[in-house]
N, C-alpha and C positions, 0 to 999 in steps of 0.2 A: 670728420668734423661734424657732419649732420647727425650721426649716431650719438656723438657726445652731447650735443645740444639737446637732442630729443630725450636722451637718458636723464639729463639734468632737469629738464622740464617735468618729466615723469616723477622724479624724486621730489621736486618742489610741490607738485600737485598732491602726491601721496602724503607728504608731511603736513600740508595744509588740511587735507581731509582728516588725518589722524588728530590734529590739534583741534579742529572744529568739533569732532565727535567725542572728544575727551570729557566734556562736561555733561552733567546730567541734572535733571530737575530735582530739586531738594525734596519734593513731595512725592514723586512717583518714579524717580530714576530713569525717566525717558530722556532720550537725546533730542527730542523734538522741542519746538517752540510753539507758542500759541495757547489754545485752551487746555486746561488741566482740571479734571474732575476731582482731584485730591487736594488741590490748593484752596486755601481759604478765600482767595480773591479770584479764583477761576482761571489763572494763567500759570503756565510753566515758569519756574524761577530757578535759574541755574546758579550754582556756586561757581563764580568765575573770577578772573583777575581784573585788575583795574583797566585792562585794555579793551574789554568787551562788555556790552550791555547784558545784564543778567536775564532779561526777558526776551531778547531777540538775537543776541550774538553779534550785533553790529559794533563797529569801532566808533560810530558817530555819537554825538550828543544832541539833545533837543527832543523833538517829537518822536514817539515810538508807538506804533500801532498795537504792539503786544503788551505793553505795560499797563497795569491798572491805574497808574498815575498819569498816563499819556506822555511820559518822558522816559528817555533812556536812563537807566541806572546801572552804572558799572560797579564791579566788585571793589572792595576796599583794598588798599595797598598803595605803595609808592607815595604816600602822603598827598594824594590828589583827591579833589572833591569827586564824589561818586556821581554827581549830576552834571558837572561841566568839565572836569579834568583840571581845574585850576588848583594851584598850591596855596591860594590865598584864603583868608578868613573873611567873614562878613557876608555881604549880600551876594546872592547867586540868582541869576535870571532864569536858570533852568530848573532849579529846585522847586518842588511843589510847596514848600514852606518858606521859600525866599532866602535861605541861608546855605552857605557852603557846608558840606558834610564830608569830613575827611575820614 
């Protein structure tokens, strides 16, 4: 039983590592986050899903230390706002320009 649980945890950790390393910066193809000398705004920017921030890989919304806007920005998809995750239109408290962007 302990071997089965350990094996399951190992597989889960491996899948998480593979999923996290799957995205690359659109300017330099690095898997890192943070400063990028090839980016026009000086930050790595990953092409990612609506589930993760393109600047840091976090699933959170709100403040982001890696973003040039200071806010997490998720990838497009699933008809959700890239700044807050809402499926609504109109005002967005997390967006730098104050509007939801789907």
